[in-house]
C-alpha positions in Angstrom: 31.0 26.9 -4.2 31.3 23.6 -3.7 29.4 24.1 -0.3 27.1 25.7 -1.3 25.9 23.8 -4.3 25.7 20.4 -1.2 23.8 22.6 0.9 21.6 23.0 -1.9 20.7 19.7 -2.9 20.6 18.7 0.6 17.9 21.1 0.7 16.5 19.5 -2.2 16.7 16.4 -1.1 14.9 17.3 2.2 12.5 19.0 0.2 11.7 16.2 -1.9 11.8 13.7 0.0 9.2 15.5 2.7 7.1 16.6 -0.4 6.8 13.4 -2.3 5.9 10.4 0.6 5.6 10.0 4.6 9.3 9.0 4.9 11.7 11.4 6.7 13.3 14.1 5.9 17.3 12.5 4.8 19.2 15.3 7.5 16.8 14.1 10.1 17.8 10.1 12.6 14.6 8.2 12.6 15.4 6.4 15.9 16.0 7.2 19.3 19.4 4.0 20.3 17.6 4.7 23.8 14.2 4.1 23.3 15.4 0.9 20.8 17.4 -0.5 24.0 14.5 -0.2 26.5 12.0 -2.0 23.2 14.4 -4.9 22.3 14.2 -5.5 26.6 18.0 -5.3 26.4 19.6 -3.9 30.1 23.9 -2.8 28.7 26.4 -4.4 31.7 28.1 -1.0 33.5 30.8 0.5 32.0 34.3 -1.4 32.8 37.3 0.0 33.4 40.4 -0.7 32.1 41.8 -4.0 33.8 45.7 -2.2 32.7 47.4 0.3 32.6 45.4 2.7 28.7 42.9 4.3 28.4 39.5 2.5 27.9 39.0 5.6 24.2 40.9 7.4 22.7 38.9 10.6 21.3 41.4 11.1 17.7 40.0 14.6 15.7 36.2 15.9 16.7 34.2 13.0 15.0 36.2 9.0 15.8 36.3 7.6 18.7 38.6 4.3 19.3 37.3 1.7 21.7 39.7 -0.2 23.0 39.5 -3.9 23.7 36.0 -4.8 26.0 35.9 -8.2 27.1 32.6 -10.5 28.2 31.5 -8.9 31.3 28.4 -10.5 32.9 25.9 -7.0 34.4 26.6 -8.9 37.7 30.3 -8.6 37.1 31.4 -11.8 36.1 34.3 -12.4 32.7 32.9 -15.4 30.8 35.9 -16.6 30.4 37.4 -20.3 28.1 38.2 -21.1 25.4 36.5 -21.7 22.2 37.7 -24.9 20.3 36.4 -28.2 19.3 38.2 -30.8 21.7 36.4 -31.5 25.3 37.0 -28.3 27.3 36.3 -25.9 25.0 33.6 -23.9 24.3 30.7 -24.0 22.0 30.4 -21.7 18.6 27.1 -20.9 20.6 28.8 -19.8 23.9 31.5 -17.7 22.0 28.2 -16.4 20.3 27.1 -15.3 23.1 30.2 -14.0 25.2 31.1 -11.5 21.7 27.2 -10.4 22.6 28.4 -9.4 25.6 31.7 -7.4 24.2 29.8 -5.9 21.8 26.9 -5.2 25.1 30.1 -4.3 26.8 31.4 -1.2 23.7 27.8 -0.4 23.7 28.1 1.0 27.5 31.5 2.5 27.1 30.1 4.0 24.2 26.6 5.5 25.6 29.5 6.5 28.7 31.7 8.9 27.2 29.2 10.6 24.8 25.7 10.4 26.6 23.1 9.8 23.9 24.1 7.0 22.1 22.6 8.6 19.0 25.4 10.7 18.8 26.7 7.9 16.7 27.4 8.7 13.1 29.0 5.1 12.2 30.5 1.6 13.9 33.4 1.6 10.8 35.4 -1.1 11.8 35.2 -4.2 14.6 38.3 -6.1 15.5 37.5 -9.2 17.3 39.7 -11.7 18.8 38.9 -15.2 19.4 40.5 -17.3 22.6 40.3 -20.9 20.0 42.0 -24.0 19.6 44.4 -24.6 17.6 42.0 -26.5 14.9 38.9 -24.1 15.9 38.1 -22.7 12.7 34.7 -21.0 13.1 36.4 -17.8 14.6 34.1 -15.9 12.1 30.9 -17.4 13.4 31.2 -16.8 17.1 32.0 -13.0 15.9 29.3 -12.7 14.6 27.6 -12.1 17.7 28.8 -9.1 18.0 28.1 -7.8 14.6 25.0 -9.5 15.3 24.2 -7.4 18.7 25.9 -3.7 16.6 23.5 -4.4 14.1 20.4 -4.4 16.8 21.2 -1.7 18.4 22.0 1.0 16.1 20.5 -0.4 13.1 21.4 -0.1 9.1 23.1 1.8 8.2 24.9 3.5 11.4 26.0 -0.4 13.0 26.8 -1.9 9.2 31.0 -2.2 9.8 33.5 -3.5 8.6 35.3 -7.0 11.0 38.5 -8.8 11.4 38.2 -12.2 13.7 41.3 -13.6 14.4 42.4 -16.7 17.1 44.5 -17.1 19.5 46.1 -19.8 21.5 45.0 -17.0 24.8 43.4 -13.8 26.1 44.1 -11.4 29.5 42.3 -12.9 32.2 41.5 -16.2 30.1 38.5 -14.3 28.0 36.3 -16.4 25.9 37.0 -13.1 23.2 37.5 -9.4 22.9 36.2 -7.1 21.3 38.0 -3.1 20.6 36.0 -0.9 17.8 36.4 2.7 15.9 32.9 4.9 15.4 32.6 8.0 13.6 30.7 10.4 15.9 28.4 14.0 15.3 30.3 17.2 16.2 
């Protein structure tokens, strides 16, 4: 009974939206992510490979994708390294932001490789970001905005809008400036 009621409601809502406004039906996506990337002039880096003994992604059930930690690797294969922080040798918030943005684009590249079509992303559920930072640095959340902003730029609302944690640590593998991982809900 519940399934039938939900189906009827969706049909009714879709019919109402289609006939009474210029908005697209609720049941269809109105953007194509590949075109959006092109319009934004975003070139994804090559999908990264694991740097140790782990899988870059794990599919759980039929609609969840767990993405392992991704580092900020440029399209030319250069890893952005170094500590972010207030001491004289530390990277600035802006440099950390750029590294987090790049790590996010590496994750999007992995999603594309794994899913074949980025429009299969139903929801970016959660992002976890780690910033290689000095002890006195307290702006990890601003650095990780680089990741969140990139995800929102690519997927938009509501798909890209996600929960997030941002923490600091005194070191990361390969001296990377940031590392990000994510949980993604995908269309079956």
